[in-house]
N, C-alpha and C positions, 0 to 999 in steps of 0.2 A: 504494500500500500504506499502511496506517496501523497504528500500534501498537495491539494489543488487538483487532483485527478477527477475527471468527469465521473467515472465509475470507481468507487472505492471497494476493494476486496483483496483478500489474500488468497493465494491458490497454491496447491501442491499437486504435482503430477509425478507419478512413479511409473516408469516404463518397465514392464516385466510381465510375468505370467502369474496371476492375472494382472492386467494393467489397473492402475488406481488413479483417480483424480478427484480433487475436492476443491470447492470454491466457497469461501466464507464471506458472504455478503457483508459489507460494512468494514471488513477487516478486523484485525485484532490490534488494539492500541498497544504501541511499543512497550510501555511501562508494564502492562499486564503480562505480555509475553516474556519480558525479561524476568519478572518476579516468578513466573511459572517455571522457567528454566532453572532459576536459582534454587527455588524450593525443592524441585525434583532432583537436584544434584547434591543436596545436603547429605543423604545417606552415603553416597560414594565418597564425598570429601572426608567424612568422619573415618572411613576405612583406609584413606590414603596414608602413606608414610609421612611422619612429621617432617616439617621443613617447608621452605618456600617452593611453591609449584606454579607452573604456568598452565594456562588453559590447555595447551597441547599435551600436557602430561596427565590430565584428568580424563576419566571416561566420559563419553558422550552423555549428556543429560537424557533421562528417560523417566516416564511416569510409571509407577507401580502401585499396586494396592495389596496390602497384606490381609488375607482373610483368616480369621481365627474361628475355627469351628468347635 
């Protein structure tokens, strides 16, 4: 999404089998997306070795849900 665009949306397209595409009308506000990535990375950062790390040294952020039965 960019400021001033006629149509505002974010989209994702994955070429593969099966192909996947998604369009989010109105887009996702950048601060919201940044906070989501940060929160979903916390468990992986906690497991990282101590010391200064760069983004390239940390795992890719991903969301997960722990189910307790």
